C-alpha positions in Angstrom: -61.7 -143.3 25.8 -61.6 -139.6 26.6 -64.7 -137.7 27.2 -65.0 -134.0 28.1 -67.6 -132.4 30.4 -68.6 -128.8 29.6 -70.9 -126.9 31.9 -72.6 -123.6 31.3 -75.5 -121.6 30.3 -77.2 -122.6 27.2 -77.1 -119.9 24.5 -80.8 -118.8 23.7 -80.1 -118.5 20.1 -78.0 -121.7 19.4 -79.6 -123.8 22.0 -76.0 -125.2 23.0 -73.2 -124.3 25.3 -70.6 -124.6 22.9 -70.5 -126.0 19.2 -69.3 -129.4 19.1 -67.2 -128.6 16.1 -65.5 -126.0 18.1 -64.8 -128.3 21.0 -63.5 -131.0 18.5 -61.1 -128.2 16.8 -60.0 -127.4 20.3 -59.3 -130.9 21.5 -57.8 -132.1 18.1 -54.2 -130.9 18.6 -54.0 -132.7 22.0 -55.6 -135.8 20.6 -53.2 -135.7 17.8 -50.3 -135.7 20.3 -51.8 -138.8 22.0 -53.0 -141.0 19.1 -50.8 -143.7 18.0 -47.9 -142.5 20.1 -46.1 -144.0 23.1 -47.4 -142.1 25.9 -44.3 -142.6 28.1 -42.3 -140.5 25.7 -44.7 -137.4 25.9 -43.3 -134.9 28.5 -45.4 -135.0 31.4 -46.7 -138.6 30.6 -43.7 -140.7 31.6 -46.0 -142.6 34.0 -49.4 -142.4 31.9 -52.0 -143.8 34.3 -55.6 -142.8 33.6 -55.3 -140.4 36.5 -52.1 -138.8 35.1 -53.6 -138.6 31.6 -56.8 -136.9 32.5 -55.1 -134.2 34.5 -52.4 -133.9 31.5 -55.3 -133.3 29.0 -57.1 -130.8 31.4 -53.8 -128.6 31.4 -53.5 -128.8 27.8 -57.0 -127.4 27.0 -58.5 -125.8 30.1 -57.1 -122.3 29.0 -59.2 -122.7 25.8 -62.2 -124.1 27.2 -63.4 -122.1 30.2 -66.4 -124.3 30.5 -64.6 -127.5 31.0 -65.6 -129.1 34.2 -64.3 -132.6 33.9 -62.1 -134.8 31.8 -63.1 -138.4 31.9 -60.6 -141.2 30.8 -61.5 -144.8 30.6 -59.3 -147.8 30.0 -61.9 -150.4 30.0 -65.8 -150.3 30.0 -65.5 -150.9 33.9 -62.4 -148.8 34.8 -61.4 -145.4 34.5 -61.2 -141.9 36.3 -62.6 -138.4 36.4 -60.4 -135.3 36.9 -62.3 -131.9 37.8 -59.2 -129.7 38.0 -58.8 -130.2 41.8 
């Protein structure tokens, strides 16, 4: 599971930080590169740990999502990581 954290000011007119449809549209090309593919064959993911995957996703979408503050990757319900661009 991948979770994106967005932080920012809530727009007074819409009541949100970002429209989820816009967020999904930005993330979709990255998700499509990962879904049902052997991650080791994707450049930059030769060692696809949760930590490496979270950082890789960050690098793919951060320029399009300035309010992105974290990428969370969960392998199981009890194991995963959070990458905050550090």
